[in-house]
N, C-alpha and C positions, 0 to 999 in steps of 0.2 A: 504493500500500500504506500502511496505517495505520502511523505511526511511534510506537513505544512510548516512553514516558518512560524515562530512564536507570534509575530504580529498578525499573520494571516489567521491563525487560530483565534486570537483575540478579536479580530474583526468579525468573524462569524459569530462568536459568542455575543458580542455587543449588538450585532444585527438582530439576533434572535431576542435578546433582552428588549431592544427597542420595539420590535413587533409585538411582544407580549404586553408592553406598556401602552402601545398605540395600535390596537387591533384593526382600526379602520383607517390607518394612515399609510401613506406611500413614502418610504424613506429614501434618502440618498446615502450611498457609501462613498465617502470622499477618500479615494486611494490614489496617491500621486504616481507618476511614472515610475516604473520599476518595482511597484508593490506586488505585481503579479495578479492583476484583476482577473485575468482569464482563469487562473488557478482557483482563486476565491469563488468565482462564479461557478466553475465546474464542481467544486466540493459542495457549494450551497445546493446545487441541483441534486447531487447524489444524496445528500442528507435529507433533503425535502422529500424525495420519493422513498427513501428508506423509512422515514418516519410516517409518511402518509402515502402509501403505495398507489393511490388513485390520482395523485396530483398531476396536473397537466401544466407544462411549462413552455413558454415561448421566450427565447433569448433573441433580442432584436438589436441590430446595429446598422450603421449607415453604409459601411464599405464591405466588400467581399473579403478583403484581407483580414479584417478583424473578425468577421464571421468564421472564416476558416481557422484562424488562430484559436478562437474560443472553442470551436468544435474539436480541434486537435488536442487541446488540453483536457477536455472532458474525456476523450477516448484514452488518453494517457493515464488518467486517474481512474477511470471506470470503463474498461474495454468493452464490457457487455451493455453499456448504457443504451436504453431504447430511444436513440436519437436519430433525427433526420435533418435535412437541409431544405430550406425554401429560399433559393437565391438564383435568379436567372443568370447572373454572372458566373455562378459556380455550376450551372447546368443541372440544377435539381429543383423540383417543385413539390416537395413533400409537405402535406398539410395534415397527415394522419398520425405521425409518430407521437409518442408521449412527450418527448422533448424535441422541440423544433428550433434549430438555429437558423435565423433568417436575416436577410437584408430588408430594411423597411420599404424600399422601393418595390420589392417583389411580393411582399406579404400584406401591404397596407390595404389593398382592395379585396383581400380574401378572408376577412374575418368571418364571414358567413359560412365558410367551408371548414372552419377549425373546430366548431362545436364549443364545448366548455373549456375555457382556459382559466386556471386558478392563479398562476403567477406569470407576470410579464417582467422579464429582466431586460432593462435597457442599458446597454453599454454606451459610453460617451453620451450620457443623458443630458449634458448641457445643450444638446441639439433639440431638446423638447421645448416647445414654445410655452411660455408662462402665461399666455393670454388665451388659452383654450383655442388655438388655431394651429393649422399646419397638419402634415401627414401623420405624425405620431398621435396627436390628440384625436384626430378623426378615427384612426385605427383603434385606439383605446375605447372610444365611445361605442364603436361597432362591436368590439369584443364583449362589452357589457350588455349590449342589446341582444346579440345573437348567442351569447353564452352565459357567463355568470356575472350578475351585477355586483358581486363581492370581489371582483378581480383586484388583486394586490399588485401594484407596480413598484419595482425596486430599481432604482437608478444607480449606476456606477460611473464615476468620473474622477479625474484628478483636478478638475476645475469646476466646482459646484456653483457656477455663476454664468450668466450670459455674456455675450461679447462686450456689453456696456458695463460689466462688473457687478450687476445686481444679482443677489442670491436667487437660486432657482425656485425657492419657495415664496418668492414675493412677486407680485404682479396683479393683473386684473383677476385672473382665475388660475393660480398656479396648481400644477398637478401634485408636486411634492410638498411634504409637510415639514421637513427638516432633515438634519444629518443624524444617522444612526451611529456612525463610527467614523474614525478618521485615521489614515496612515499618512504622516507628513513627510516632506522631503528631509527635514532635519533628522527625523527618526531613522530614516534609511541611510542617510549620509553618515550618521554616527555609528551605525551598525555595519557599515561597509557594503551595503547593498546598492548604493549609487556612487557613481564617480563624480567628483566635484568639477564644476566649471571654473577655469582659471583664465586670467587675461594676461596679455603681454603689456609691456609698458605703453600706456596711452595709445591705444589703437586710434588712428585718425578718423574723425567724423567727416566722411567725404560727401554725404548726401544731405542736402539742405531742404527741409520741408516747410520752411517759413511761409511760403505762398501757396501751399497745397490745401485745398478745401477738405473739410471733414464733414461726413454725413453718416448717420447711424452708428456713431461711436468710433469710426475709424476713417482713415484717409480715403478719399475718392480715388479709385485705381487709375482712372484716365488721367487725372491731374498728377498723380504720383509718378506715373510712367514718364511724364515730361521732366520730372526732377531727377530721374535716375538714368535716363537713356543716353546722356551725354558721353560720347566716346572718351573724352579726356578723364571724366570721373571714373568710368569703367576701367580704363588703363591704369590709373593711379591706384585704384582699389585692388586690382589683381596684382599689381606690383607689390603692394603691401602684404597681400595674402601669401605670396611666394616667399617674401622676406621672413615673415613670422611663422609660416607653417611648413617650412622646409623639412623639419624632422617629424612631421605628422604623417600618419599612414592613410587615414580615410577621411576625406573632406566632404561635408554636406553644405551646399550653398543655397540660400533661400533668396529668390528674386521676386520681382513685382508682376511682370507680365511675360508672355512667351517671347515677345521681341526682346525684352530686357534680358531674359535668361539666355537666349540664343547669342546675343552680343557678348555676354559674360563668358559663355562657353567658348566662343570663337577666340576671345582674348586669352583664355586659359590654354586652349589647344595650341595657340601660336607659340607658346614657350617650348613645346615639344618635350617637356620633362615629366609629364604626368598623364596617365590615361584617364580621360574624362568623358562623361556622357550627360544626357539631359532627359528629364521626365516631366511631361506636362499633361494637361487634360487632353491634348491632341495626340498623344503617343498611343499607338495601337496597343491593345491589351496584351497580345502575345509578345510584342517587342518590349513593352514595359516590364513584364514578368522576367524576361531574359536579362534586361539591364539590371534589375534589382538583384537577381541571383548573382550576376557578375560582380556587383558592388559588394556583396556579402562574402565573396571569396577572399581568402587570406591576401594580405598585402603583397606577399612574394609570388602569388600565383600568376603565371604568364597571361591568363585570360581575365584577370581581375581588373575591375574599374576602381580607381582610387579617389576620384572626384566626381560627385554627382550634383548637378545643378537642377533645381526644380522650382516649380511654381505652384504653391498651394495644394500639393498632393502628397506630401510626405510628412505632414504634421501629426496625423494619427494613423494607427494601423500599420506603421512601418517600424520594424524592429531590426536594427542593425547595430548591435552592441559595440562593434569595433570602431564605430565613428568616434574620432578623437579630435575633430576640428569642425566647428560650426561657424560659417561665415554668414552674417545677417546683412543682406543688402536690400531687405524689404522692411521699410519703416512701418510700425504699427502702433496704434493706441489701444489695441484690444488686449486685455490681460490674459484672456483665454489663448489667443494665438501666440502670445509671447511665451507663456508657460509651455505650450505644446512644442514650440520650436526648440526651446532650451532642453526639454526632456529628451529630444532625439539624441543628444550627446551624453546623457547621464547614465545610460545603462552600463553595467560592468562587463568586462571581458578579460580573458587571460592576458596578462602583460600590460593592461591598460590601467594607468594610475589616475588620469584626469582627462578632461576635454578642453581644448583651447577655444575660447569664446572670442570671436572677432566681430564686433558690432560696429559697422560703418555708418550707423544711423544714430539718432538720439534716443532710441527705444529704451536701452538699459538706463540711461540717465533720467529719462522721463518717468519710467514705471518702477525703477528701483530693483533691488535684488529679487530674483525670481522666487526664492523661498520665503519671502515676506508678502508675496502677492496673495490677497484674499478678496472675497466678495465684499460688497457694500450694501447698505440698506437703500431701498428705493426712496427717492426724494420727491416731496411735494405731490404725492399721489392722493387724489381726492377720494379714492376708494379706501384709503387707510385712515382718513381723518376720523377720530373718535374711536378707533379700534381699541379694544381693551387689552392690548398686548404691545410689546416692543421687541425689537430684534437684538440678539446678543451681537456685539461688535466683533467677537472672536469666532464663534461657531455659526452665527447667523440664525440660530433657532429662536422661535417665538416664545416670549415669556409674558406673564401677567404684567400689566403696566406699572404696578406698584413695586415690583421687585428691583433690588439693586444688585442682585447676584443671579447669574444664569442658572436655572434649575437643571440644565443639561450638563454644562461644563464647569460651572462655578465661577466663571469670569465676572469681573466687576462691570456693571452696565451703567455708564453715565446717562444722564437725562437727555443730553444732546450730543449729536455726533458732529464734531467740528471739522472732521475730515470726510467730505462727502464721497471720496473715492475708496477709502479703506486701505490705501497704501500710500507710501511717500516715496518721492524720488530719492535715489541713492547717489553714490559718488561713482556711477558707471561701473559698479561692481555687480557681477551677475549673481553672486551668492553672498549672503551675510552670515558670518560666524558659523560656517559649516563644520568647523572643528568643535568637538565637545569642550565645554568649559573645563579648566584644570580641576583635578581632584585634590582634595585637601583632607588630611586626617586630623581629628581632634581627640584629645584625651578626655574621657568623661569623668567628671568629679561627682555629680549627683544626677539623679533621674527622678522626675515627678510624673505621676499618672493622674489625670484629671478627667472629669466629665465635662465636655465642651458642648453647650447647647446649640442646636441647629437654628439657622435663621429661617424666618418666614414659614414656620411649620415643618421644616425638614427635620429628620431624625438627628439625635445627638451623636457625637463622636467621642472617642477616647483620645484625648490629647496627651502626647508624651513630650516632655521637655528634657533636653539633655544640656546640663550645665557644664561648661568647660572653663569658665573664667568668671570671677566675681565682678569683673569690669565690663562684661559683655552680656547681652541678652541671650537666653538659651536658644538652641536650635530645636525647632518643634516639628513633629509630624502627627498626623491624625489617622486613627484606625477606625474603620466602620464595622459595626456588628448589627446595625439595625437598618442598613440601606439594602439596595438590591444590586445585582449585576456585578460589574467589574470592581466597584468599591468594596462590596462585601467579600468577594473572592480574595482581594488583597488583604483585608482584615483577617480572614480565616487563615491565610497563609502565614501571616505574622504570628498569630496565636500558636499555630502548630510549631513554628520555629522556636518560640520563646517559652511556651507552656505545654510541651508535648504530653505531659502526664495528666493534664486536667481536661475536663470536658469542654467542648466548644461552647462559649457563652452565646446567648440569644440577645442580650442587651448589654449596654455599656455598664450598667450597674452590676450585672452579674460578673462581667470581666474584672471590674475594680475589686469587688468582694473577693474573687478568687485570687487575684494578685496579692492581696494583703491578708490572706488567710494562710497561716503557716501550715495548717493541716493539708493544704492542697499542693504543697511542695514549693520550691523556690523558683522564681522566674529567672530566666537567663538574662544576666545584665551585661551589656556590651561595655568593654573597657575603652574601646575606641570606636569612633564612627567616621566613615568616609563620606564626605559631602561634596556636592556641586551646586553652583548657583543655578537658579532657574534661567531660561533663555533671556529674560529681561534683566537679569542680574540683581533682582530685588531680594530674593529669599534663598536660604540654604535648603537643599533637598538631600535627605539621607539616602545614600545609595548602598552602603555596605556596613556590616557590623563586624567587629573583632572581639573575641571573647578570650577569657583566660584568667586564672587565679594570679593576681598580682598584689603586692603590698598595698596598692592604692585602689582597691575595688570601689566602684561607685556606691554611693549611699542612696537609698530610696527615701525621698522626702515624704513626710506624713501628708496624706492627701485629705481634701475635703471636697464634697460635691460643689460644683459651680451652678448656681441657680439662675443667674441673670447674664444677659449678653454683655452689659457694661462691665460686670465683674470678670467675665472671660477676657474681654479686650484689655482690661487694665491690670490683669494678674501679673505680678512680678514676685515669685516665691522667695527671693532673697530677703 
C-alpha cells in the first residue's frame, strides 16, 4: 500500500473533520504545488468507497493532462479501482463507472447520463465561478437535478482565490463555504518537499508596463504585447538569460502572446548553444505531447529539449521537476497566475537544490514573495452589507461578526482590513524566509499547569508555562482535551508522551487533577525545550523536549484554576 506523507494524512483527517462539522457544506482543500493533490484525491476516493461502498464519485478538471495524472495516481494507489474516463481529448467517454475522471468540457452536458453522483471533486477549483455562472456551476446544478440534491462538492487548489485575489467562498453566490485544511509552501519548503526559488543579483527589469491598460484584474494582452515585442528588449533579455542561466539545465520561459514567444524562441535559437522549442495553444496535440516528453528527458540526453518557451499553457497540469530556471517575460497582476508560474520550478528532483527565478517584469516587486500570497476579502459588495459574519484575514473562513478570533484557525481578526489586497509588495524576492527559523534550546527551571478559559464559548485548554529565567516571561503552549479534530489529537499525543501510565482525560480539569495526584504517578518533566519563533517572529513555539535526571530538575508550580479571561491574560506566576 502507498504510504502517505504525514501532511497528506493530516489533510485527509482534517477534511473529514470539516465535513463532519459542516455536513451541508462544500469545502476547499488548499494544497500548494508539490503537496501531491492527485495522491490526496486518489486516497480520498479509495477511503470514501471503502467506507460507503455505494458512493459515486466524479473527479473533474479542466485539462486532459491533469485528468490523466489524477487517474494514474488512483491506479497506482488502488489498481483495482472501479474507475473510468470521460474526456474527448483522452479518447474515452465513460459515464457509467463508479469513479469517473473527467474533463469539464467533455462531461458538462452529460449530467443527465450519470445518474446519482454523491461526491464531485474539482481539481484546480479556482476555475469555478463564484457568481453561480459558467460551465462548472451549470454542471453542478444539473447533477443535483438529475441525481442527488445532496451532492457534496470538494475543491482542491493551491490558490483558493480568483484571479482578482478574492476568496473562492465570497461573491454573489459562491459554491464553496471555506477551507477544510491547508498545506502551505512554507511547510513543504521546511520539510524539503519543495525546492526554493532563488534570484541572481538584481535581474534587470526590461519590460515597462506603465502605459499598459488593465481590465478584469490583469493587463490587457493586446496592449501588453506592444510593450514586450520590441526586438531590442527581447535581445537584451535573452542576453541576460544566457549570462545568468548558463549553469542551469532546464529552462521554462513564460511569454505574452504567440508572436512574442516565437520572437523569444528565435533569439534563443540564434545563440546555437541550447536546444529549445515552443508550446502554445496552436501547437498540434501530438506535437505538443512529443515536445513535453523531450523536455522531460535528462539534460544529457541527445534528444532532450533544455529550453521550453510557452504561452499560457504550462501553468497547470505540467509536471517537470527538473526545471531549474524560470524566466518570466509575461507581466501579470493576477496572484493566481503568479503562484502557478512560480510553482513550475519548485518541484524537487534528484540533484536539484533550487530554481533560478529570472523576473524581467515588475511582477515579483508588485505582488511580493510568492509564499506570502493569499486571498483577500471582497470589497464594497452590496450583497455583504449587514451580513452577520466577517472573513478571517488569514484563512478566509467566515466567522460571526462579533468574534475577534477565527473559530477555524485562531487568527486575530481586526475590524477593518487596511490592506484590500491581502498581500504586500516585497523587495523583488520570490520567497520570504523559506528557511526555518533557528532552533534554540532553553533550560527549564519551573513548569506550571493551568486551566486556560476559551474565548467566545470555545472549550478551555490546559496551558503549560515553562520558566527558564526570572527576567523573562515563560514560554507557553496549550493542550486541548475538550476540542475536536487535529487539536484534540495533538493533546492526546502529548498526554501519552508525558503521562503514559494514566488514563486519557476527557476534560482539562481531569488532566490537572491527574497531574497533581501522586497516586497517578509522576508526569515526565522536560529539563530542556527546543523552541522556534512563529513565522511572524512574535511567539516561541515548543518543538522538542529533552528529559533526564539532573541536579536541577524543574519544579512544578502549585496551580490554581483560572476562572476569568483577564486573569488568564494577566497571569505572571513569579
